[in-house]
C-alpha positions in Angstrom: 17.3 87.9 -127.1 19.7 86.1 -129.5 19.4 82.3 -129.7 20.9 80.3 -126.8 21.7 83.3 -124.6 22.5 81.2 -121.4 21.1 82.7 -118.4 20.2 79.7 -116.3 22.0 76.5 -115.4 25.6 77.6 -116.0 26.4 78.9 -112.5 27.6 76.7 -109.8 25.3 76.0 -106.8 25.1 78.9 -104.5 26.4 81.4 -107.1 24.3 84.1 -108.5 26.8 86.0 -111.0 30.4 85.7 -112.1 33.4 88.1 -112.3 36.0 87.5 -115.1 39.1 89.5 -115.9 41.1 89.3 -119.1 44.3 91.2 -120.1 45.1 91.9 -123.9 48.3 92.3 -125.8 50.7 90.2 -123.7 53.8 89.6 -125.7 57.6 89.6 -125.2 58.1 93.5 -125.5 60.4 94.8 -122.6 61.1 98.2 -121.1 63.8 98.5 -123.7 61.1 98.4 -126.4 58.5 101.0 -127.2 56.4 99.4 -124.6 56.6 96.7 -122.0 54.1 94.0 -122.5 55.3 91.1 -120.3 58.9 90.8 -121.4 60.1 92.2 -118.0 58.5 89.2 -116.3 57.5 89.9 -112.6 59.6 93.0 -112.6 57.1 94.5 -115.0 53.4 94.7 -115.8 53.0 91.0 -114.9 54.3 91.8 -111.3 51.6 94.5 -111.0 49.1 91.9 -112.0 50.4 89.5 -109.4 50.2 92.1 -106.7 46.6 92.6 -107.5 46.0 88.9 -107.3 47.7 88.7 -103.9 45.3 91.3 -102.6 42.3 89.3 -104.1 43.2 85.6 -103.8 39.9 84.7 -105.6 40.8 86.6 -108.7 41.6 84.5 -111.9 43.0 86.0 -115.0 42.8 85.3 -118.7 46.0 86.4 -120.5 45.5 87.2 -124.1 48.8 86.5 -125.8 49.8 87.5 -129.3 52.1 84.7 -130.9 54.1 87.0 -133.2 53.5 90.6 -132.3 54.6 92.9 -135.1 53.3 96.5 -134.2 56.2 98.7 -133.2 54.2 102.0 -133.4 50.4 102.4 -132.4 49.8 105.5 -134.4 49.8 105.9 -138.1 52.8 107.5 -139.8 52.5 110.5 -142.2 53.7 109.2 -145.5 52.3 110.3 -148.7 51.1 107.0 -150.0 48.4 106.9 -147.4 46.5 109.4 -149.6 46.6 107.3 -152.8 43.3 105.5 -153.0 44.5 102.3 -154.6 47.6 102.0 -152.5 46.4 103.0 -149.1 44.6 99.8 -148.3 47.6 97.6 -149.5 50.4 99.0 -147.3 51.1 99.1 -143.6 50.2 102.4 -142.0 52.5 102.0 -139.1 56.0 100.8 -138.3 56.4 97.1 -137.6 58.9 94.8 -136.0 60.6 92.4 -138.4 58.7 89.0 -138.7 59.7 86.7 -135.8 61.2 89.4 -133.6 58.7 88.8 -130.9 57.7 85.3 -131.9 56.9 83.5 -128.6 59.0 80.4 -129.2 62.0 82.7 -129.4 61.4 84.1 -125.9 61.4 80.9 -123.5 62.0 83.1 -120.3 58.5 84.7 -120.9 57.0 81.3 -121.7 58.4 79.8 -118.4 57.1 82.8 -116.5 53.6 82.5 -118.0 53.5 78.7 -117.4 54.5 79.1 -113.8 51.6 81.7 -113.0 49.0 80.5 -110.6 45.3 81.3 -111.3 46.1 82.5 -114.8 45.2 80.8 -118.2 46.4 81.9 -121.7 44.4 82.2 -124.9 45.4 83.2 -128.4 45.1 87.0 -129.3 45.5 87.0 -132.9 48.7 86.1 -134.8 50.5 89.4 -135.4 47.9 92.0 -134.3 48.6 93.9 -137.6 46.9 94.4 -140.9 47.5 96.5 -144.0 45.4 99.6 -144.5 43.9 102.3 -142.0 42.6 99.8 -139.4 46.2 98.7 -138.9 45.6 97.0 -135.5 42.5 95.1 -136.6 44.0 91.8 -137.8 40.7 90.1 -139.1 38.7 92.1 -141.6 37.9 90.8 -145.0 39.9 87.5 -145.0 38.4 84.4 -146.2 37.7 81.2 -144.0 40.7 79.5 -145.3 42.9 82.6 -144.7 41.6 82.9 -141.1 42.2 79.2 -140.6 45.7 79.5 -141.8 46.3 82.4 -139.2 44.7 80.6 -136.4 46.8 77.3 -137.3 49.9 79.3 -137.3 49.3 80.9 -134.0 48.7 77.4 -132.7 51.8 76.1 -134.2 54.0 78.9 -132.5 52.3 78.1 -129.2 53.0 74.6 -129.7 56.7 75.3 -130.6 56.9 77.6 -127.5 55.4 74.9 -125.2 53.1 77.4 -123.6 50.2 75.9 -121.7 46.9 77.5 -123.1 43.2 76.7 -123.4 41.1 76.8 -126.6 39.7 80.4 -126.3 40.2 83.3 -128.7 40.2 87.1 -128.2 40.6 88.7 -131.6 42.7 91.9 -131.8 40.4 95.1 -131.5 37.6 92.5 -130.7 36.8 92.1 -134.5 35.5 88.6 -135.3 34.1 88.5 -138.8 32.0 85.4 -139.7 35.0 84.0 -141.5 37.1 84.0 -138.3 34.3 82.5 -136.2 34.0 79.7 -138.8 37.8 79.1 -138.7 37.8 78.9 -134.9 35.0 76.3 -135.1 37.2 74.3 -137.6 40.2 74.5 -135.3 38.3 73.2 -132.4 38.1 76.3 -130.2 35.5 76.4 -127.3 34.9 80.2 -126.6 35.2 83.6 -128.0 35.3 87.1 -126.6 34.6 89.6 -129.6 32.4 92.4 -128.3 33.3 95.3 -126.0 30.5 97.6 -125.0 31.0 100.1 -122.2 28.2 102.3 -123.1 24.9 100.4 -123.6 22.8 100.4 -120.5 22.9 97.3 -118.4 19.6 95.3 -118.8 18.6 91.6 -119.1 18.0 92.0 -122.8 20.8 94.5 -123.5 22.7 93.8 -126.7 26.2 95.0 -127.7 26.7 97.9 -130.1 30.1 99.1 -129.7 33.3 97.3 -130.7 33.5 93.9 -132.3 30.3 91.8 -132.6 27.1 93.7 -132.2 23.8 92.3 -131.3 25.1 89.8 -128.9 24.2 89.7 -125.1 25.9 92.4 -123.1 25.9 90.4 -119.9 25.1 86.8 -120.5 27.2 84.1 -122.2 25.7 82.8 -125.4 26.6 80.6 -128.4 27.7 82.0 -131.8 28.6 80.5 -135.1 27.8 77.0 -136.6 30.2 75.3 -134.1 28.5 77.0 -131.2 31.4 78.8 -129.6 30.5 80.2 -126.2 30.7 84.0 -126.3 31.3 86.3 -123.6 31.2 90.2 -124.0 33.5 92.7 -122.3 31.4 95.1 -120.4 33.7 96.9 -117.9 37.0 98.6 -117.7 39.0 101.4 -116.0 36.6 104.2 -117.4 33.3 102.4 -116.2 31.5 103.5 -113.1 31.4 101.1 -110.3 27.7 101.0 -110.3 27.9 99.3 -113.8 29.6 96.4 -112.4 27.0 96.2 -109.5 24.2 96.3 -112.1 25.6 93.4 -114.0 26.0 91.3 -110.9 22.6 92.1 -109.6 21.2 90.7 -113.0 23.1 87.5 -112.7 25.4 88.1 -115.6 29.2 87.8 -116.1 31.0 90.9 -115.3 33.8 90.8 -117.8 36.5 93.3 -116.9 39.1 94.1 -119.6 42.6 95.6 -119.3 45.7 96.1 -121.7 49.0 94.9 -120.3 50.6 98.2 -121.0 49.4 101.8 -120.2 51.5 103.8 -122.8 53.9 103.2 -125.7 54.3 103.4 -129.4 52.8 106.9 -129.4 49.5 105.7 -127.8 48.0 105.7 -124.3 45.6 103.0 -123.3 42.6 104.1 -121.3 42.5 100.7 -119.8 46.2 100.1 -119.3 47.0 98.1 -116.3 48.9 100.8 -114.4 48.9 101.6 -110.6 45.8 103.8 -110.9 43.7 101.2 -112.6 44.9 98.5 -110.1 43.8 101.0 -107.3 40.5 101.3 -108.9 40.0 97.5 -109.3 40.8 97.2 -105.5 37.9 99.4 -104.8 35.6 97.5 -107.2 36.5 94.1 -105.9 36.2 95.1 -102.4 32.7 96.5 -103.0 31.7 93.4 -104.9 32.7 91.3 -101.9 31.0 93.6 -99.5 27.6 93.6 -101.3 27.6 90.0 -102.7 29.8 88.0 -100.5 30.1 84.2 -101.3 27.3 84.5 -104.0 29.8 85.7 -106.6 31.8 83.1 -108.7 35.4 84.2 -109.7 36.2 81.9 -112.6 38.5 81.7 -115.6 36.7 82.6 -118.9 37.2 78.9 -119.9 35.4 77.7 -116.8 32.3 79.8 -117.7 32.5 78.5 -121.3 32.6 74.8 -120.1 29.7 75.3 -117.6 27.5 76.8 -120.5 28.4 73.9 -122.8 27.5 71.3 -120.1 24.2 73.2 -119.3 23.0 73.4 -123.0 
């Protein structure tokens, strides 16, 4: 088991497991854009999220917000230069919005809406969610610690200019957090990180992630990563996961970390875990079964609350 995997001491008295829910890719895109990602406010995807919360008042949400979203298309284009070895890693493979088009501080209505939401917290989700080369949505790849620090600080500056309320957590685009980014987050005073998604590895006490993002971290328990000891929590459940996977995680006293993307389809791509009516309907069933089987033994915290409990227990 990795060092400092926190199984004991972080749960509140009387609680035996936790349920967390985070939603990626929130930004000012509206239904007039290739995809609506929060810009229609409570009339769009955020409204669907609020309906889910009204049906389940214990549910808290972590919204992963990109400060200056750039991706217009979510599929690669077909230009010839993609086949040129030297050039292919130095150009963008997909269409982008101009810099600043979706910069959060230029969209005060969305900021006001997010600040007014109850039982919701906001964390940084990259800076632009874009990168040159074939992995065009994986923002952090081979950048240095200084380059990662600059990107994180730029995101913080935009959040500050927008006056959005947020907590010091980070969810990197496409879950990818190389060592340089983890070091940069420590430099910038972050408290927790979610950089592993694994929907395939079997649930067990000693199960380690082996899918997207960080590999070799605990699948179901929070643990420390990096020199600055950020609390890491893996994503282990989404729309395509069977309900018994959720029950198995809770039976072992872990964090059931459910993931969704704010939009279902757009930019030429369909998200398997997009927060549409079908996914919300499935989550209704999952949450109902959790409450039936576990009752008051389950804790429904923000990711930041888990992180702080782990840090206090260490």
